[in-house]
MIZA-125072 format. One record per residue (C-alpha): residue number from 0; x, y, z. Coordinates in nm, 2 decimals, always signed. Layout:
ATOM     n       px       py       pz
ATOM   NUM        X        Y        Z
...
// end
This chain:
ATOM     n       px       py       pz
ATOM     0    +6.96    -1.89    +0.85
ATOM     1    +7.04    -2.14    +1.10
ATOM     2    +7.33    -2.35    +1.20
ATOM     3    +7.33    -2.68    +1.31
ATOM     4    +7.58    -2.99    +1.41
ATOM     5    +7.60    -3.28    +1.20
ATOM     6    +7.45    -3.47    +1.48
ATOM     7    +7.15    -3.26    +1.51
ATOM     8    +7.11    -3.31    +1.09
ATOM     9    +7.12    -3.69    +1.13
ATOM    10    +6.85    -3.67    +1.41
ATOM    11    +6.62    -3.42    +1.23
ATOM    12    +6.69    -3.44    +0.86
ATOM    13    +6.34    -3.45    +0.75
ATOM    14    +6.28    -3.12    +0.97
ATOM    15    +6.57    -2.95    +0.78
ATOM    16    +6.47    -3.08    +0.45
ATOM    17    +6.12    -2.91    +0.51
ATOM    18    +6.28    -2.59    +0.63
ATOM    19    +6.49    -2.55    +0.31
ATOM    20    +6.19    -2.62    +0.09
ATOM    21    +6.03    -2.34    +0.29
ATOM    22    +6.32    -2.11    +0.18
ATOM    23    +6.53    -2.14    +0.51
ATOM    24    +6.91    -2.18    +0.46
ATOM    25    +7.08    -2.41    +0.72
ATOM    26    +7.45    -2.41    +0.77
ATOM    27    +7.60    -2.76    +0.89
ATOM    28    +7.87    -2.72    +1.12
ATOM    29    +8.11    -3.02    +1.18
ATOM    30    +8.32    -2.97    +1.50
ATOM    31    +8.20    -2.62    +1.52
ATOM    32    +8.33    -2.52    +1.15
ATOM    33    +8.06    -2.46    +0.87
ATOM    34    +8.12    -2.76    +0.63
ATOM    35    +7.81    -2.73    +0.41
ATOM    36    +7.47    -2.57    +0.34
ATOM    37    +7.13    -2.71    +0.30
ATOM    38    +6.94    -2.46    +0.06
ATOM    39    +6.62    -2.44    -0.14
ATOM    40    +6.68    -2.57    -0.46
ATOM    41    +6.58    -2.23    -0.61
ATOM    42    +6.91    -2.11    -0.47
ATOM    43    +7.10    -2.37    -0.65
ATOM    44    +6.89    -2.32    -0.97
ATOM    45    +6.97    -1.93    -0.96
ATOM    46    +7.36    -1.98    -0.89
ATOM    47    +7.36    -2.22    -1.22
ATOM    48    +7.17    -2.00    -1.43
ATOM    49    +7.40    -1.70    -1.33
ATOM    50    +7.72    -1.92    -1.40
ATOM    51    +7.59    -2.00    -1.76
ATOM    52    +7.49    -1.63    -1.80
ATOM    53    +7.83    -1.54    -1.71
ATOM    54    +8.02    -1.80    -1.94
ATOM    55    +7.80    -1.71    -2.22
ATOM    56    +7.88    -1.35    -2.21
ATOM    57    +8.25    -1.44    -2.18
ATOM    58    +8.23    -1.65    -2.47
ATOM    59    +8.03    -1.39    -2.68
ATOM    60    +8.30    -1.13    -2.58
ATOM    61    +8.59    -1.36    -2.70
ATOM    62    +8.41    -1.43    -3.03
ATOM    63    +8.37    -1.07    -3.08
ATOM    64    +8.73    -0.99    -3.04
ATOM    65    +8.80    -1.27    -3.29
ATOM    66    +8.97    -1.50    -3.03
ATOM    67    +9.04    -1.88    -3.15
ATOM    68    +8.75    -2.12    -3.11
ATOM    69    +8.77    -2.48    -3.02
ATOM    70    +8.52    -2.77    -3.10
ATOM    71    +8.35    -2.96    -2.88
ATOM    72    +8.57    -3.28    -2.97
ATOM    73    +8.87    -3.08    -2.88
ATOM    74    +8.73    -2.93    -2.56
ATOM    75    +8.64    -3.29    -2.46
ATOM    76    +8.97    -3.43    -2.54
ATOM    77    +9.14    -3.17    -2.33
ATOM    78    +8.91    -3.25    -2.05
ATOM    79    +8.99    -3.62    -2.04
ATOM    80    +9.35    -3.56    -2.10
ATOM    81    +9.40    -3.35    -1.80
ATOM    82    +9.21    -3.62    -1.57
ATOM    83    +9.50    -3.87    -1.66
// end
């Protein structure tokens, strides 16, 4: 894993994209502080898959415990109401 400044990233973006494609993780520093990361897409996909699995297990446990369920329409209404 390497750390680079935003200036270095702007100057050599293609190089760091190639590095990420090859499996390297690159931490991007803004004023010397970690601000973002450039990682292989496989890492992002693995995190998404793990999150989906965790949420599915949580939902299954709640259903097994007999907790109240909500329809998709109710969930969407709650989401849009919270954004107002």
